[in-house]
N, C-alpha and C positions, 0 to 999 in steps of 0.2 A: 809791843811798842819797842822800837829800836832807839839807838842813841840820837839819831837825827830827828825822829818824831818827838822824843823828850825835849830836845833843844828847841824845836819849833813851837811846841806847846808852851814851854816856859817863856819864850819870846812873846807869843801872843798874849799871854796873861800879864806880862809887864805892860804891854800896850793897853790892854783892857783896863788895868788898874789906873793908868793915867787918864784914860777916857772917862772912867768913873769919877775920878777926882775932879777933872775939868768940868764934868756935868754938874757936880754939886757946887763948884765955884760959880758956874753960870747961874745956878738957882740963887746962890747967896747974893749975887750982884744984881739980881732982877726979881724982886719979890712980887711981881705981877705976871710972871712967866706961866705958860700953860704946859700941861703934860706933853702935848703934841710938839710944842717948840723944843722942849728938852729932847724928845725922841728924834726930831729932825737933826738936832745938833749932834747927837750920838751917831746917826747914820752918816752924816757929813764927815765925822772923824774916822769912821770905818773906811770911807773912800780915800781920805787923806793918807791913811796908813796902809792902803791897798789890802784891806782885809776882806775875806770872803764871808758873806752872811748866809743865813739859812732863809727859807721862804717866809718865815715869820719875822716881823720887826721887833726891835727892843721893847721891853716892858718898862713903861714909866707910869706909875700909878700914885695918885694922891688920895688920901683918906679912904672913903668907902670903896673906891675903885681898886684898892689893894686887897679887898676882901675876896676877890676871885684870883686864883693862882695864875691865870693866863689872861691878862687884860692888855689890850693894845689900843692906845688912844687914837681918836679921830681928830679931824681938824678943829671941830668945835668941842674942845675938851676942857677939863677942869683947870681953873686958874689958881695959882698959889695964893694963900691967905694965911694970916696968923692961925696957929693951931692945926697945921697940915702935916700929916705923916706922909713920908715919901718912900716909895719902893722903886729901885732901879735894878733891873735884871738884864744883863747884856751877855752876848755870846758871839764869837766869831773865830775864824782861823786865818792863818797866813794864806795868801793866794798862791800856793805852790804845792807840789806833791809832798806826801809824808808829813802833813800838817794837821794834827788833831785840833779840835775846837778847844777854846777856853770858855768857861761858863761861870759867871759870878752874880750874886745878888747882894746888894747893900741897902741899908735903911737909913733914912735921915728924918729930921723934924725941924719945922719952922715954928719957933716959939718955945714956951716953957713946956717941957715934956710931962704929960699927966702920969700919975703913979701907975695907972692900969697899963699904959703902953710900955712903961719901963719894966713892969713885972712880966708882961708877955715877951718882950724882947729878951729879958734875962732867961726865961724858960726856953726859948728857941736857942739861944746861945749855949745854954747848958746841955741841951739835947744834942746839938752839933758836936760839942767838945766831948761829950760822953761817948758818942758814936766812934770817934777817932781813938779815944783811950781804950774802948772795948776791943777794937780791932787790934791795937798794939798789944794788949794783954793776951788775947787769944793766939796771936801769932807766935808766942813763945812755945806753943805746943801743937797748934793746928791753924788752918785757915778757916775763918768763920764763913758761913753762907750769907747771901744777900738777905734772906729772910731773918736770920738771927740778928744781923746788924739793924735791920729795920725795926724789929721788935724791941731791941734794947734802947734804941733812940726814942721810940714812942713811949716807952715806960716813963721817961723823964717828963714828957708832956702830960701824960695821964696823971702822974703823981702831983703835978702842978694844978690839976683840976680842969684840963682843957681837952679831954678825950673827944668830946663832941665837935671840937673845932679843928680836927685833923682832916685835911682834904686830899692829901696825896701821899705817896710813899716817900721815903727818906732820901732816895738818891737814884741815879741812873749811870750806866756806862756812857762814855763820851765818844761821839762819832768822829770820823776823819774825812767825811766827804760832803754830804749835803745837809746834815742835821747834827746838832749838838748831842742828840740822843743816839747812843750806839745801838748796835744790833744784838749785843750780848746781854746776859742777864743783868737786871737792875738790882738795886738795893730795895727790895720790896718783898711783900709776904709771899709772892708767887715763886721767887727764886730760891730754891732749896739747895742750889749748887754753891760750892765755895767760891769766893771772890777769886778772880784770875790774877796771877802774877803779871806785872808790867802792863796792866790794863787800867786806863784812866776811868775814874768814877767821880761823881759829885756826891756831896753830903749837903742836903738842903731841907732841913726840917722847917715846917711852917705851922702857924696857928692863925685861923681865920674866923672872923665874926661876920656873919651875913649882913650885908648892907651897912657895915660899920667900918671895919678895917682889917688888915691882915699883916702879919710880920713873917718874914722869911730871911734866912741867912744861908748863903751858898758858897761852898769852897770845893776845890778840886784836889784829888790825891791819887796816888797809885802805890802799890806794894812792889818793892824792887826784888831783885834776885836773892838778896840777903834777908828777905822777909821783914824789911823795915818800911814803915809808912812814910811816904814822902808827900807832904802837902805842897802844892804847886801854886797856891794863890796867897794873897794877903788874907788875914783872918780878922774880921770885924769884932772889936771888943766893946764898943759903945756906939750909940746912935750918933750920926753926924749932925751937928747943929748948923743950920743955915740961917 
């Protein structure tokens, strides 16, 4: 990744963060909105900012629909109501050459947040942050592999008692053309190779309960030439209340 690609990636993540904020504001101002309506709003914002999408639409999932990692709402989709957990996962890139994707996932809630959901969100957040801290620590002596980062991140979720609720690997490399998923090694149990310098990756641990709900938090980062971890997205600290 060269300087132009870094610049374009940072720019698209600024735009995606605003789209995410505006989507949650839309939900806050319309407590009868559907998943599909929020998704259409996000796609409209992509077009307004001249962003390039992948073949898959944005993920907007309420309550039990968030229990699957990749849920795309149809026209007849869930309507917001009190006690709704909200997952928004969006990705796009600038519509020009040398423009890697940005890829983020944020969580919100309409109503009083149950203790269980707070507990699960905190476990996901801890796993995400531990992954980054582990990479930073290891970089003082070596570059860790995707498999090692994946295992360390999952350790936190397992210790919290959610081993059976892990549905996917911790992260992936980021693409620059048609997909947010890059062609290089991911942060998964299969990648025994060291993470690449100046390669964009996501960290996105998730905990999922079949037919109930799921929680995920996703950030982007890369390791620069000085072996420093550079996080290129906003980092969610607490659930967004709508």
